[in-house]
N, C-alpha and C positions, 0 to 999 in steps of 0.2 A: 497396371503393373502388378504381376504378383510379387507379394511380400512388401508392398509399399502402400501406406495408406493414403487414400485421397484428399485432395486439397479442396475444401467445400466452402464457398462463400457463406456468411453467417447473415441470414436475413431475417431471424425469429422477431417478429415485432413486439411479442409480449416481453420478451426479456430485454429487447432494446429500449423500450419505454420504460422498463423497470430501472435501467441504468441510468437513463436521463433524469428521472424524477429523484432517484436516491442520491445521486453525486451532482445534481444541478447542472447537467451537460446540456447545452443548447441543442436545437434540433439541426443546426447546419455544421455541427462539428464533424469533421472530415475523418476522424479515427474510427467511429462507429459505423460509417459507411464502407470501411475498409478491413473488416473483420473476416477472419478465415478460421476454420477448424479442420481436424483430420478426421471427421467422422459424419455421418449423415444423420446422426441423433439430433433431436430437437434441443437437447440441453449437454452440450458438448462439456468435457471436463476442462478443456484449455481452449483459449481464444487467442490467436495472434493478430497482430497488426501488420498490414503490408501497403505498399504504395498503390495509390489508385491504378497505375500503370501494370503493376504486377497483378493486382486483381483482376484487371480486363483481361490480362494474358491468360490466366487461368480460366475466366469465363469462357474465352474463345476456344479453349482445349477441349471441345465437347467430346472427341474421339480418345481423350487422355492419351495423347501422344508423348506429352512431357513425362519424364521420370523425375519427379520433384522429392527428393530425399529430405530436404530441409527448407523451411520458408517462414518469413515472418518473425516479429518480435512478440514474445509472450507478453500479454499485457492484462489479461484476466484468467482467473482460475475459479472453477464452480465450488461454492460451499454452501450447502442449504441449511446447515444447523440441524439440531436435534429436537429443538422445542418450538419451532414455528416463529421465532421472535425475529428472524432476519428478514428484512423487506427487499433485498437484493442478493440473489444467490450468487453473484459473481463478485469476487474481490479483486483488487488492484494488486498486480504483481511488481516487484522491484525492477525487473528488466524493462518494462514498458512504461514506468512511472512517468519518465520525462516526456513521453509523447501525449499522454492523456492530461497530465497536470495543468497546462494552460487553460484547459476547458471545464475543469472541475470548480464548482462554486459552493457545493456543500460538503459535509463529511471532513472538513478541515480543522485542525487546532494548531494554536501556536503555543507551544510549552516554554517555560523558562530555560535559560541554559542548564540550569540543574536538573529539571525535569528531563530534557533531552538527554542529556548525558546519562541520566537513569535509565532511559529507554535503551540507549545504546549499550550501556554496560551491563544491565540486568534483563534486558529483553522485556521487561514489564515494569509499570509503573502504577501502583495502587490507585483506586478512587476513594475519595472520602465516603464514609457511610451513608451520608444523605444523597451520594450521586450513584450508588450501587443500584442495581436492577433485581428484584427479587424474582424468582421464579422456581418451580419446583424442579427436581432432577439434578443433574451434575452442576458443579458450581461454575462451569463455563462451557460455551459452545464454539470457542475459537477453533480454527483449522490448525493443522500442523505447522509449525514453522519450517524454514527452509532445512535442508539436510544438515545433520550435525557436522561441524567443522572439527578440525584437529584443535584441541584446546578449548573446546566448549565448556562453559562453565556455569554454575547456578549460584546465585548469591542467596544466603541464608535469610537476609532482611532486605527490604526494598523500601525506596522513598515513595512518598504520596503526592498526588498532585495538590498543589496549594496556592499557586499563583492566580490572580485575578483573572487574567486573560485566558488562561488554559481553562479554568473551571467555567467561564463564561461561554467558550466554544464546546467544552464537553457537554454542556446542558443542551446544545443544539445538535450534537452527534448522536444518531441513532446506532443501536447495536450492529455490529457488522464491520465491514471494511470502512477504513478511514486513513487520512494522510496527516502526518506531523511535520509541520515546517518550522525551523528556525527562523524567527522574525529578521527582517532586514536590518532592524536597530541593532540586533546581536551581531549580524554579520559584519557591521560597518565598525562597531566597537572592536571586533577582533581582527579587523583589516582583512577579512576574507573575501568581501564582494561589495561593491558599490551598491548594487541594487539588484534585486530579483524580480522586478516587476515586468509585466508584459511578457514578451518573448523570452527574456533572459530567465523568467521564473521557470521555464521548463527545465533548464539545466542547473538549477539550484543544487549545490552540492550537499546541501544539509535537508533533505525532504526524504521520509521514508514510509512506506505503506505500514499501516498498523491495523490492529483488530480491537474494536471496543467489545469487551466482554461484559459480564454481569458485575464483576469486581475490580476489572483494570484495563488498563490499554497495553496491548501487546505488539511489540515490533515484529513484523513479518518479514525480516531479513536475516540473511547468515550472519554467523559470528564473525567471519571474515569481513563482510561489508562494515559491521558495527565497528570492528577494531580499527578498520581504515579511517571511519570518520572520527573515532576517539583520537587517533594519531594526529589528524589534521587540526583538531581543536587544541590538542596539547602543543604542537608546534607553533600555533598562533598566539598561544598564551600559556607559557610553561607553568604547571602546577594546577591549572584549571581543572583537569580531570581527578587527580588525586585529591583536590580539596573539597570534593563533594563528599560528605560525610553521611553514611546511613545512621539514622536514629534508631536505637534499639527498639524491638518490639515491646508494646507494653502489655 
């Protein structure tokens, strides 16, 4: 169809293998076998997830009789970095996070409530000096965050990761895309959810895609999404957001 990009099943084994190794995704994950792109390039900019039935329908449309304007849930976006330190060129997107989260076993960190609020409020939480990655060139190779929303703000000072669990997780997280999850214990304490284990984990309200750069962890979500999560935390425990004080820079 003239003016309509094609819907192409994504079968590039090299990149699928990279995703599995980087995120710890098992071979039988149904999400990776149902990815599509809107280009015939081997490294599409965006990858969307569709149901097996929709993918089969697209494969059967050999004559391109279907005029598909929009299809699928954006789940990965390409980002190769500038210094060759990124081992997987596809980062996880917020829209499709709930679909891939149950299958991820690597690149996950559990920040404290204070650190999670820092990620949502400031979009960045700094790493301690001993956890920073030294490399020539620019300070960071993170991709651009979601488009600026009305009211976007930047904090002059930021908090730093210091909790034992977060630092232990960060030591295992490679540079590139990762996911920050608010632990079940904190959710129960706030009365937000009884459990996020197993299938329920896919719908955890406090899970956000992030990016580990050389000097910090950056939230890869829009300001609107961050503010909505902050509002939920504040409603669950009034004062919890405003009580997080940022220490002055030394």
